[in-house]
FIGUVO-689128 format. One record per residue: z, x, y of N, C-alpha, C, CB in turn. Coordinates in pm, whole numbers, padded with zeros to 5 digits, always signed. Glycine has a CB too. Example, Ala and Ser with C-alpha at 12.3 -4.5 7.8 and 13.67 -1.06 7.14 Angstrom:
! FIGUVO-689128
+00780+01319-00569+00780+01230-00450+00780+01320-00330+00905+01131-00447+00708+01285-00225+00714+01367-00106+00787+01290+00003+00572+01408-00060
! end
This chain:
! FIGUVO-689128
-00801+01515-00765-00866+01419-00812-00861+01281-00733-00823+01411-00936-00960+01247-00722-00962+01072-00620-01063+01008-00715-01043+01068-00408-01005+00877-00751-01039+00773-00808-01127+00640-00755-00934+00746-00843-01187+00606-00749-01260+00458-00709-01262+00360-00810-01409+00471-00670-01218+00222-00791-01276+00152-00898-01456+00061-00841-01132+00031-00949-01521+00036-00893-01690-00019-00777-01699-00175-00921-01932+00180-00783-01780-00210-00877-01826-00329-00980-01977-00329-00870-01695-00519-00993-02071-00430-00947-02181-00454-00912-02186-00653-00977-02290-00317-00986-02287-00676-00988-02333-00812-01018-02227-00847-01148-02514-00816-01059-02298-00755-01270-02289-00730-01404-02111-00654-01454-02431-00620-01430-02124-00530-01388-02076-00416-01433-01932-00371-01364-02186-00319-01414-01851-00353-01384-01720-00296-01341-01707-00136-01413-01588-00409-01395-01654-00053-01324-01685+00025-01325-01576+00180-01292-01777-00021-01265-01495+00248-01293-01451+00392-01258-01468+00527-01229-01414+00412-01303-01494+00562-01104-01582+00650-01043-01521+00776-00964-01661+00570-00954-01513+00885-00970-01487+01015-00960-01539+01061-00792-01569+01093-01093-01453+01030-00697-01519+01062-00570-01556+01256-00576-01392+01004-00427-01677+01253-00568-01737+01390-00542-01899+01357-00450-01761+01478-00717-01805+01399-00318-01819+01326-00207-01951+01440-00124-01648+01303-00123-02090+01344-00118-02115+01204-00101-02145+01099-00176-02185+01195-00042-02095+01164-00312-02132+01041-00417-02009+01029-00540-02301+01080-00502-02011+00896-00590-01894+00875-00679-02038+00923-00824-01792+00663-00667-01930+00971-00912-01961+01014-01076-01918+00894-01139-01871+01157-01147-01978+00813-01180-01905+00701-01306-01845+00819-01412-02052+00572-01409-01722+00674-01463-01685+00738-01590-01739+00676-01716-01543+00741-01602-01795+00690-01829-01797+00616-01921-01752+00499-02026-01804+00663-01938-01748+00426-02043-01647+00368-02112-01544+00326-02092-01622+00411-02174-01489+00300-01947-01366+00241-01894-01450+00191-01729-01208+00379-01887-01293+00070-01755-01376-00036-01672-01277-00056-01555-01415-00191-01759-01125+00022-01573-01049+00043-01474-00941+00128-01501-01013-00065-01427-00877+00138-01417-00758+00239-01444-00700+00197-01485-00690+00298-01373-00649+00083-01503-00547+00031-01549-00560+00123-01725-00560-00155-01530-00752+00048-01751-00726+00095-01908-00714+00288-01903-00894+00030-02026-00755+00324-01817-00763+00451-01841-00640+00485-01870-00819+00524-01747-00536+00438-01801-00374+00499-01766-00335+00481-01926-00250+00385-01629-00354+00343-01946-00364+00301-02081-00415+00374-02208-00431+00204-02073-00514+00422-02177-00562+00510-02286-00487+00673-02343-00705+00536-02235-00471+00718-02147-00474+00853-02120-00286+00873-02149-00551+00891-01940-00178+00754-02166-00081+00757-02227-00087+00788-02377-00030+00656-02197-00175+00734-02449-00174+00676-02580-00245+00827-02634-00269+00506-02602-00298+00909-02555-00388+01021-02623-00269+01128-02574-00578+01048-02554-00186+01083-02491-00094+01187-02431-00117+01257-02356-00050+01255-02488-00262+01264-02268-00329+01329-02166-00276+01287-02029-00472+01304-02179-00290+01370-01950-00302+01354-01772-00400+01250-01762-00363+01502-01674-00416+01184-01677-00523+01128-01627-00643+01201-01572-00481+01058-01544-00613+01278-01500-00691+01334-01466-00825+01401-01590-00608+01414-01394-00727+01453-01693-00768+01543-01828-00892+01425-01866-00612+01569-01976-00807+01316-01903-00899+01201-01956-01030+01172-01855-00804+01058-01968-01014+01164-01759-01110+01107-01646-01236+01235-01666-01018+01098-01458-01181+01356-01668-01257+01460-01721-01337+01449-01837-01184+01551-01742-01314+01394-01875-01345+01342-02102-01436+01284-02078-01229+01220-02227-01517+01186-01932-01484+01048-01968-01638+01107-01848-01296+00929-01941-01642+01147-01764-01733+01169-01705-01895+01142-01789-01694+01296-01661-01983+01098-01676-02103+01129-01727-02223+01147-01641-02128+01041-01812-02372+01190-01620-02405+01192-01552-02505+01094-01424-02411+01261-01604-02427+00969-01476-02448+00878-01342-02394+00893-01221-02413+00760-01358-02479+00888-01085-02450+00919-00985-02461+00798-00869-02519+01029-00973-02372+00799-00828-02368+00669-00712-02374+00713-00560-02219+00579-00725-02452+00683-00470-02444+00686-00324-02298+00650-00276-02549+00585-00263-02229+00715-00244-02052+00693-00170-02123+00583-00096-01951+00846-00045-02184+00626+00060-02220+00562+00179-02262+00460+00214-02276+00601+00223-02356+00371+00159-02368+00257+00145-02288+00154+00030-02485+00263+00139-02201+00185-00037-02099+00130-00082-02001+00128-00021-02075+00161-00170-01931+00239+00075-01815+00184+00197-01911+00157+00298-01685+00304+00261-01986+00175+00271-02024+00046+00463-02034-00084+00373-02254+00075+00601-02059-00134+00269-02117-00242+00237-02264-00295+00225-02069-00298+00300-02316-00234+00186-02510-00217+00170-02522-00189+00095-02610-00139+00231-02446-00223-00008-02482-00158-00180-02490-00290-00280-02327-00036-00256-02533-00342-00395-02532-00367-00517-02332-00349-00517-02652-00250-00617-02333-00258-00508-02194-00204-00576-02077-00249-00433-02205+00013-00620-01993-00278-00490-01916-00294-00390-01750-00206-00433-01915-00468-00365-01682-00215-00318-01515-00093-00418-01454-00244-00395-01380+00114-00297-01330-00217-00531-01270-00314-00585-01167-00198-00473-01265-00360-00776-01030-00255-00493-00893-00207-00484-00883-00101-00574-00790-00309-00512-00843+00055-00577-00863+00160-00650-00791+00125-00745-00840+00280-00600-00665+00044-00759-00622-00003-00888-00598-00142-00882-00505+00065-00935-00559-00257-01051-00527-00355-01024-00521-00386-01138-00582-00415-00944-00391-00483-01217-00423-00522-01341-00529-00603-01371-00332-00571-01386-00622-00565-01411-00760-00657-01476-00744-00797-01527-00820-00586-01605-00661-00785-01631-00656-00894-01724-00529-01023-01623-00587-00814-01908-00468-00971-01626-00330-01085-01520-00257-01014-01420-00181-01152-01620-00358-01010-01302-00296-01025-01193-00157-01040-01151-00342-01099-01160-00110-01091-01194+00061-01175-01170+00113-01018-01224+00126-01369-01309+00071-00921-01289+00195-00841-01381+00156-00724-01313+00192-00830-01572+00091-00710-01144+00127-00604-01067+00218-00664-00950-00001-00529-01017+00342-00591-00943+00420-00628-00808+00373-00512-00712+00603-00631-00825+00380-00601-00588+00374-00521-00511+00477-00556-00376+00236-00507-00494+00526-00459-00360+00664-00435-00296+00679-00306-00203+00769-00421-00411+00737-00289-00107+00775-00218-00042+00901-00139+00003+00739-00257+00006+00917-00056+00075+01091-00005+00121+01048+00020+00298+01168+00202+00015+01121-00027+00349+01136+00034+00505+01248+00068+00542+01101-00047+00610+01187+00111+00701+01352+00214+00794+01345+00344+00695+01581+00111+00772+01236+00435+00659+01250+00514+00585+01187+00612+00692+01200+00487+00447+01101+00595+00799+01071+00733+00872+01119+00772+00968+00967+00753+00908+01106+00880+01000+01172+00918+01112+01156+00909+01226+01188+00998+01114+01001+00886+01295+00926+00873+01374+00977+00743+01450+00802+00878+01316+00984+00641+01367+00961+00492+01374+01100+00433+01459+00943+00420+01203+01219+00530+01396+01304+00547+01447+01373+00563+01553+01310+00580+01417+01282+00671+01598+01328+00756+01744+01244+00657+01834+01271+00953+01764+01149+00614+01745+01090+00505+01884+01166+00429+01948+00994+00401+01854+01245+00320+01846+01376+00268+01922+01448+00320+02007+01461+00243+01858+01520+00411+01993+01558+00519+02136+01727+00481+02031+01523+00437+02390+01774+00401+01952+01923+00353+01974+02014+00442+01873+01942+00178+01937+01950+00557+01814+02035+00645+01753+02159+00696+01827+01960+00748+01717+02172+00707+01942+02310+00717+01973+02393+00603+02094+02317+00866+02020+02371+00500+02045+02451+00403+02053+02571+00375+01975+02386+00320+02045+02649+00294+02026+02788+00280+01978+02731+00244+01824+02895+00149+02068+02874+00271+01704+02840+00200+01567+02802+00023+01564+02982+00225+01473+02897+00008+01724+02925-00155+01716+02823-00228+01788+03068-00200+01782+02714-00132+01829+02614-00178+01922+02496-00198+01876+02599-00102+02021+02473-00125+01718+02383-00102+01681+02301-00205+01571+02413+00007+01655+02186-00219+01541+02159-00347+01487+02163-00295+01339+02015-00423+01541+02220-00425+01261+02187-00390+01080+02088-00320+01069+02149-00511+00976+01947-00339+01144+01824-00213+01096+01904-00110+01119+01664-00191+01190+01922-00070+01221+01961+00071+01276+02089+00115+01196+01994+00067+01445+02183+00056+01157+02295+00055+01076+02236+00147+00915+02345-00129+01057+02115+00087+00876+02082+00054+00782+02018+00219+00755+02002-00085+00787+01935+00236+00873+01858+00375+00885+01945+00474+00877+01780+00398+01011+02076+00431+00983+02173+00514+01002+02211+00590+00855+02286+00433+01067+02253+00458+00752+02281+00529+00647+02152+00593+00525+02378+00437+00590+02088+00587+00556+01915+00665+00518+01948+00758+00540+01768+00644+00593+01983+00793+00682+01953+00941+00715+02070+01005+00650+01941+00978+00881+02247+00973+00635+02304+01026+00598+02350+01014+00420+02370+01014+00692+02281+00957+00355+02277+00929+00225+02164+00945+00122+02308+00821+00224+02040+00925+00221+01866+00904+00140+01827+01048+00073+01712+00864+00281+01862+01124+00042+01815+01249-00003+01945+01331-00045+01727+01321+00111+01970+01233-00123+02078+01344-00283+02031+01468-00341+02087+01260-00450+02126+01477-00380+02052+01621-00450+02033+01591-00597+02155+01774-00439+02023+01688-00657+01940+01637-00772+02019+01581-00894+01851+01750-00822+01987+01493-00994+02082+01457-01045+02135+01369-00963+02151+01546-01079+02211+01309-00854+02263+01198-00788+02171+01121-00729+02351+01229-00698+02241+00979-00666+02187+00854-00686+02206+00877-00524+02261+00723-00792+02116+00828-00419+02174+00816-00304+02138+00689-00257+02144+00919-00218+02186+00640-00128+02190+00569-00069+02065+00477-00084+02221+00623+00028+02069+00293-00069+01959+00230-00144+01893+00241-00003+01979+00070-00232+01754+00225+00015+01671+00207+00120+01678+00050+00118+01524+00277+00103+01635-00020+00215+01561-00117+00267+01444-00146+00119+01489-00058+00430+01474-00320+00087+01345-00306-00039+01307-00472+00051+01407-00304-00287+01196-00471-00006+01116-00631+00038+01052-00639-00058+01014-00656+00171+01007-00744-00137+00883-00827-00171+00760-00832-00076+00927-00963-00186+00631-00832-00172+00501-00903-00047+00371-00991-00157+00388-00717+00070+00462-00996-00281+00402-01116-00382+00300-01026-00515+00276-01246-00265+00198-01074-00565+00181-01008-00726+00015-00960-00652+00188-01158-00917-00067-00881-00793-00136-00838-00750-00269-00935-00685-00145-00755-00834-00242-01043-00671-00351-01133-00594-00363-01174-00487-00369-01225-00627-00264-01097-00419-00300-01016-00285-00320-00923-00230-00263-01016-00229-00343-00833-00337-00394-00737-00294-00533-00732-00242-00374-00665-00373-00615-00628-00134-00751-00664-00067-00788-00501-00111-00754-00723+00132-00935-00485-00154-01016-00378-00100-01048-00356+00051-01134-00390-00162-01072-00209+00090-01148-00148+00164-01311-00298+00214-01187+00016+00054-01298-00300+00315-01351-00423+00428-01340-00513+00397-01469-00442+00472-01252-00545+00254-01233-00691+00240-01107-00773+00398-01150-00701+00049-01115-00881+00408-01052-00917+00513-00872-00922+00503-01118-01049+00543-00805-00873+00623-00635-00981+00544-00628-01106+00652-00418-00865+00560-00569-01169+00591-00585-01305+00626-00408-01330+00733-00610-01416+00445-00408-01404+00900-00304-01489+00906-00334-01589+00863-00253-01508+01008-00232-01660+00804-00240-01779+00740-00192-01860+00922-00114-01793+00568-00244-02006+00872-00207-02088+00995-00058-02109+01027-00265-02222+00980+00023-02138+00956+00159-02105+00921+00242-01977+01002+00150-02075+00772+00178-01912+00995+00195-01695+01051+00205-01720+01245-00054-01543+00994+00262-01630+01279+00334-01640+01414+00215-01481+01440+00566-01628+01416+00174-01403+01353+00090-01313+01444+00070-01214+01284+00191-01226+01621+00009-01140+01305-00043-01014+01211-00077-00909+01220-00119-01021+01161+00002-00826+01129-00031-00673+01221-00032-00593+01149+00057-00616+01327-00150-00452+01145-00107-00339+01045+00034-00228+01026-00211-00258+01064-00044-00220+00935+00150-00102+00875+00076-00029+00839+00301-00141+00727+00013+00075+00890-00069+00219+00789-00002+00281+00751-00158+00325+00839+00019+00249+00615+00145+00430+00535+00122+00406+00432+00349+00460+00539+00144+00465+00297+00121+00533+00196+00130+00430+00041+00227+00653+00212+00095+00390-00004+00170+00239-00155+00169+00388-00248+00000+00031-00255+00263+00426-00318+00289+00474-00496+00236+00379-00604+00460+00481-00539+00152+00439-00655+00114+00340-00803+00235+00410-00889-00082+00370-00895+00227+00281-00968+00309+00290-01128+00310+00236-01194+00408+00295-01158+00328+00245-01349+00258+00200-01442+00399+00172-01579+00121+00323-01468+00479+00059-01554+00580+00078-01664+00505+00123-01806+00665-00066-01684+00573+00228-01920+00457+00261-02050+00579+00147-02146+00429+00498-02125+00506+00190-02261+00530+00108-02391+00695+00116-02387+00451+00184-02547+00772+00225-02389+00901+00237-02370+00942+00204-02236+00939+00357-02404+00931+00141-02147+00977+00099-02013+00998+00210-01915+01102+00024-02025+00980+00323-01932+00921+00439-01866+00841+00440-01740+00846+00493-01950+00897+00477-01631+00783+00413-01505+00736+00558-01488+00857+00322-01329+00601+00572-01511+00487+00654-01467+00432+00657-01316+00381+00612-01547+00448+00747-01223+00356+00764-01136+00187+00790-01177+00413+00867-01068+00120+00667-01116-00018+00684-01134-00081+00814-01032-00086+00535-01101-00082+00800-00918-00078+00801-00772-00008+00795-00667-00120+00747-00745-00124+00796-00569-00060+00715-00434-00236+00651-00347+00062+00875-00299-00211+00603-00262-00341+00526-00223-00267+00535-00045-00372+00326-00322-00339+00559+00016-00350+00453+00143-00356+00314+00142-00455+00473+00210-00279+00274+00238-00245+00128+00274-00215+00078+00374-00167+00084+00223-00282-00029+00381-00197-00170+00525-00158-00218+00482-00245-00278+00622-00001-00258+00502+00114-00357+00453+00139-00448+00565+00257-00283+00410-00002-00524+00586+00027-00597+00703+00103-00720+00665-00096-00630+00779+00176-00725+00819+00293-00813+00783+00275-00892+00941+00468-00716+00740+00408-00998+00933+00385-01117+01073+00493-01053+01123+00400-01312+01059+00490-00947+01230+00578-00889+01302+00638-00967+01429+00521-00774+01335+00581-01040+01489+00665-01172+01588+00717-01261+01492+00560-01276+01698+00730-01253+01404+00818-01393+01345+00944-01303+01302+00733-01500+01187+00922-01204+01246+01050-01085+01225+01148-01055+01278+01028-00983+01230+01077-01037+01430+01151-01022+01553+01227-01075+01564+01113-01035+01646+01175-01205+01608+01307-01351+01621+01467-01347+01593+01272-01469+01504+01439-01249+01416+01569-01276+01354+01526-01142+01213+01596-01486+01301+01590-01060+01187+01630-00955+01091+01563-01080+00950+01846-00899+01102+01641-01168+00999+01625-01266+00826+01512-01365+00783+01752-01380+00807+01452-01310+00884+01247-01356+00830+01191-01263+00784+01119-01394+00951+01282-01132+00744+01179-00994+00709+01109-01084+00572+01287-00800+00652+01207-01112+00504+01112-01172+00361+00979-01243+00358+01188-01276+00288+01011-01340+00473+00887-01426+00431+00813-01375+00532+00894-01594+00425+00824-01278+00664+00723-01218+00719+00618-01093+00629+00795-01165+00835+00662-01089+00468+00605-00978+00443+00516-01039+00349+00690-00864+00402+00539-01140+00344+00453-01227+00224+00321-01265+00248+00514-01360+00190+00225-01114+00267+00095-01133+00327+00015-01079+00222+00071-01065+00467-00142-01065+00241-00213-01008+00153-00196-00844+00228-00371-01086+00135-00261-00738+00194-00258-00658+00156-00359-00535+00115-00210-00702+00109-00370-00422+00186-00452-00401+00124-00439-00233+00114-00564-00471+00176-00485-00174-00013-00537-00019-00037-00656+00049-00108-00446+00037-00098-00634+00184-00032-00769+00242-00117-00817+00292+00057-00903+00089-00237-00987+00373+00047-01056+00266-00100-01034+00359-00239-01274+00230-00086-00921+00466-00237-00939+00563-00314-00834+00586-00378-00981+00659-00261-00757+00641-00530-00650+00637-00528-00647+00782-00565-00589+00532-00599-00530+00840-00541-00540+01024-00515-00403+01040-00631-00492+01105-00291-00469+01148-00726-00381+01147-00850-00322+01293-00792-00468+01141-01027-00210+01330-00833-00101+01430-00775-00135+01462-00636-00091+01569-00857-00082+01389-00544-00124+01399-00444+00000+01512-00341-00154+01246-00409+00008+01543-00278+00068+01560-00165+00150+01541-00067+00036+01561-00138+00274+01464-00076+00305+01382-00024+00466+01488+00053+00305+01242-00134+00400+01595+00084+00544+01675+00144+00517+01621+00320+00541+01906+00116+00409+01642+00387+00402+01630+00575+00225+01588+00545+00445+01842+00710+00221+01461+00527+00079+01381+00578+00045+01359+00692+00064+01263+00544-00043+01432+00766-00093+01370+00858-00213+01228+00863-00131+01474+00910-00157+01161+00947-00273+01015+00971-00333+00956+01108-00199+00878+00921-00389+00857+01066-00434+00799+01202-00481+00661+01175-00551+00884+01274-00437+00566+01272-00394+00436+01235-00532+00395+01376-00180+00390+01253-00628+00273+01375-00704+00256+01489-00738+00101+01484-00833+00354+01491-00721+00047+01599-00748-00039+01654-00821-00083+01714-00707-00049+01683-01002-00166+01589-01128-00154+01711-01093-00328+01709-01343-00077+01654-01193-00351+01849-01249-00515+01875-01332-00450+01942-01162-00653+01954-01451-00583+01922-01553-00554+01967-01628-00458+01949-01541-00559+02048-01616-00375+01825-01727-00270+01847-01626-00131+01941-01885-00359+01961-01539-00152+01959-01460-00035+02062-01310-00025+02046-01480-00073+02227-01269+00056+02025-01145+00127+02007-01026+00040+02124-01177+00311+02047-00949-00010+02064-00833-00091+02150-00689+00018+02173-00780-00251+02045-00642+00041+02045-00561+00119+02014-00620+00232+01901-00451+00039+01976-00559+00372+01950-00541+00432+01858-00402+00551+01853-00668+00475+01843-00335+00548+01732-00220+00681+01697-00207+00747+01604-00103+00661+01693-00134+00870+01621-00164+00965+01525-00071+00918+01445-00162+01111+01556-00064+00973+01299+00135+00914+01259+00114+01063+01185+00199+00709+01112+00202+01009+01092+00277+01118+00973+00338+01087+00869+00374+01194+01015+00314+01095+00752+00416+01048+00681+00470+01166+00585+00369+00923+00607+00521+01062+00442+00564+01202+00375+00741+01218+00380+00482+01345+00475+00745+01327+00251+00902+01336+00256+00936+01418+00369+00970+01399+00125+00888+01472+00442+00974+01566+00532+00960+01486+00677+00909+01744+00537+00898+01377+00650+00888+01253+00755+00983+01135+00812+00801+01185+00708+01062+01137+00649+01160+01049+00635+01285+01073+00572+01113+00960+00584+01358+00966+00594+01552+00994+00571+01535+00980+00411+01700+00834+00658+01468+00896+00368+01509+00943+00212+01356+00984+00164+01590+00796+00098+01439+01058+00031+01344+01145-00082+01268+01019-00156+01451+01253-00214+01141+01047-00190+01063+01007-00269+01118+00933-00434+00985+01125-00271+01181+01029-00481+01290+01063-00587+01395+00940-00525+01360+01254-00582+01456+00929-00438+01546+00852-00427+01527+00641-00430+01592+00922-00299+01351+00654-00311+01275+00545-00337+01259+00491-00509+01139+00586-00273+01207+00632-00606+01136+00574-00654+01261+00507-00776+01006+00663-00686+01414+00583-00768+01499+00513-00853+01571+00380-00805+01594+00604-00890+01568+00368-00661+01606+00220-00630+01533+00114-00633+01646+00206-00525+01413+00140-00666+01307+00042-00705+01306+00009-00865+01165+00103-00661+01317+00103-00940+01353+00147-01077+01430+00109-01154+01382+00239-01085+01548+00091-01102+01700+00092-01154+01713-00076-01174+01831+00170-01025+01657-00175-01148+01600-00267-01209+01551-00314-01330+01546-00273-01167+01608-00364-01426+01500-00398-01582+01443-00445-01538+01520-00470-01713+01408-00558-01428+01270-00673-01436+01133-00518-01382+01294-00872-01253+01188-00448-01335+01098-00390-01302+01033-00224-01355+01132-00407-01188+01085-00259-01482+01010-00123-01628+01016-00242-01767+01175+00084-01682+00933-00372-01691+00862-00384-01794+00747-00357-01871+00863-00444-01791+00761-00297-02031+00581-00232-02034+00502-00295-02040+00525-00156-02129+00395-00279-01975+00246-00257-01968+00249-00355-01751+00128-00379-02165+00333-00318-01693+00364-00439-01559+00291-00254-01464+00631-00533-01516+00188-00287-01359+00180-00200-01297+00271-00311-01164+00020-00130-01293+00292-00156-01067+00341-00141-00928+00308-00074-00832+00433-00114-00923+00277-00188-00749+00178-00120-00592+00315-00125-00473-00005-00273-00515+00383+00043-00492+00480+00008-00362+00466+00100-00265+00632+00002-00389+00474+00032-00126+00473+00065+00009+00574+00154+00052+00479-00044+00083+00549+00255+00075+00680+00405+00118+00677+00378+00283+00604+00633+00071+00685+00328+00361+00722+00292+00520+00559+00365+00580+00912+00397+00597+00561+00329+00699+00569+00322+00826+00592+00398+00964+00621+00267+00819+00514+00503+01007+00598+00536+01152+00551+00498+01244+00621+00660+01194+00433+00412+01282+00419+00307+01397+00331+00215+01397+00396+00357+01509+00371+00140+01461+00297+00002+01439+00215+00006+01638+00457-00173+01387+00090-00075+01580+00047-00110+01701+00119-00243+01787-00091-00131+01674+00226-00288+01739+00228-00457+01793+00391-00365+01869+00244-00653+01620+00442-00247+01795+00516-00182+01946+00443-00156+02030+00589-00058+01947+00367-00123+02056+00286-00106+02238+00220-00230+02261+00144+00029+02264+00273-00313+02219+00264-00477+02263+00060-00527+02209+00305-00488+02510+00036-00451+02155-00077-00527+02076-00093-00633+01976-00127-00455+02022-00118-00730+02014-00144-00880+01920-00290-00865+01883-00122-01048+02016-00313-00827+01739-00440-00881+01671-00523-01009+01673-00416-00876+01562-00609-00975+01679-00716-01133+01725-00856-01084+01581-00820-01122+01989-00841-01239+01566-00959-01303+01475-01099-01181+01479-01014-01480+01558-01119-01070+01392-01244-01026+01407-01197-00883+01439-01336-01106+01513-01136-00879+01465-01022-00706+01510-01065-00669+01355-00768-00719+01551-01085-00477+01403-01090-00426+01267-00974-00283+01304-01279-00383+01208-00893-00288+01153-00778-00229+01130-00861-00064+01070-00669-00337+01012-00795+00054+01131-00826+00164+01039-00759+00260+01016-00916+00215+01059-00704+00325+00894-00599+00336+00793-00661+00481+00757-00590+00206+00663-00613+00622+00799-00669+00696+00711-00595+00810+00695-00791+00720+00738-00543+00863+00603-00433+01003+00550-00498+01094+00510-00330+00988+00430-00433+01209+00609-00570+01368+00534-00539+01388+00407-00555+01563+00605-00668+01388+00324-00591+01429+00202-00636+01298+00062-00397+01429+00255-00659+01212+00120-00631+01044+00090-00789+00994+00058-00552+00943+00252-00899+01077+00131-01050+01074+00134-01082+00974+00185-01119+01081+00021-01168+00891+00231-01253+00821+00350-01143+00715+00379-01421+00749+00304-01138+00643+00567-01039+00527+00606-01022+00411+00487-01099+00451+00748-00950+00319+00533-00969+00204+00510-00969+00105+00590-00912+00184+00442-01075+00065+00558-01092-00021+00703-01075-00188+00621-01293+00013+00804-01015-00283+00741-01041-00424+00723-01023-00490+00821-00978-00482+00634-01101-00596+00788-01130-00731+00941-00946-00748+00945-01259-00963+00877-00916-00856+01031-00796-00974+01091-00927-01085+01017-00748-00987+01333-00850-01152+00949-00920-01341+00962-00818-01380+00979-00998-01441+00832-00807-01490+01108-00645-01554+01147-00769-01721+01100-00541-01517+01397-00652-01773+01020-00706-01935+01009-00649-01957+01101-00678-02041+00893-00786-02031+01110-00795-02169+01216-00746-02330+01205-00934-02190+01235-00676-02399+01327-00580-02520+01298-00442-02504+01292-00607-02578+01178-00413-02646+01276-00238-02574+01289-00196-02594+01144-00101-02673+01412-00100-02546+01123-00016-02521+00982+00004-02690+00903+00171-02437+01030-00028-02679+00821-00012-02804+00731+00064-02851+00581-00129-02823+00709+00145-02974+00620+00273-03022+00529+00220-02971+00433+00322-03177+00506+00296-02921+00326+00289-02930+00200+00383-02975+00136+00264-02839+00156+00338-03103+00048+00391-03232-00011+00405-03151-00190+00251-03399+00018+00539-03138-00216+00576-03168-00345+00566-03277-00447+00666-03157-00337+00444-03267-00536+00488-03416-00597+00562-03389-00749+00330-03528-00622+00566-03492-00785+00648-03507-00868+00550-03512-01028+00737-03637-00817+00713-03492-01112+00582-03542-01254+00674-03611-01315+00497-03411-01381+00780-03654-01293+00910-03702-01345+00850-03864-01385+01053-03691-01214
! end
């Protein structure tokens, strides 16, 4: 089952994707509320959604194109408190991205810290059931205020050196009343980052990640995450500038999903009841790696098989020089 969140001027709804239409659910304004209700009723999300189906259908095409009074939202959010949605990610997870660097055969003393961490993931990132494996790289991106929907721009701020796509899949999680993490589903994502700044020094990774990012347009319940083919396309002036086939999923990664989830949720602060988590699971390749520098107006498209329609977002580059931020005292 695939769900979307949509809204018009006065109404916000959840709908089931029934191509080429969307079937609205009754008495349901958000996936977050659907999760709360499903847990209270001890039902699966898909079972509860089926109970709430109505006869009201919307044409998906004009909504997807942005030519309808209805518009797509991110497929999950915290509708009341966006700051209670943690957006984060795990890097150095994909075998393909490491192969591109062609550094696995170097002597250990010649390896970068990135490659040393990747090698540790190869050796210990897929532990036997019941055991804890090697911790992957982890990074913070922001709270729910940075999430963008299909069609919305991803911003390169004036202080940034660059902005580049990272086509991947994000896991969506909810911490229940007992603090138990529940996997809600998965969605295609664009984990937008400043790769030029990060390339200068790996210690810049943390701040290079604090950018807007996008997920959607659809939330997939019970997604097959074994080996998922996909494609990333960069368009400039309505023409394809760059295109690459990619693949994600556990078979393509050095860390198992279970190991990634353990190391994210081992922290008490990540199991606060009622919190939502959007966690990016790593990228296979980047246009930046092929020398592409995105410009204002370029369109990034990310599509994965089985994850519904492609996620498309334009790049918006803030004009002018970075402005000095002065801190005001209240003392």
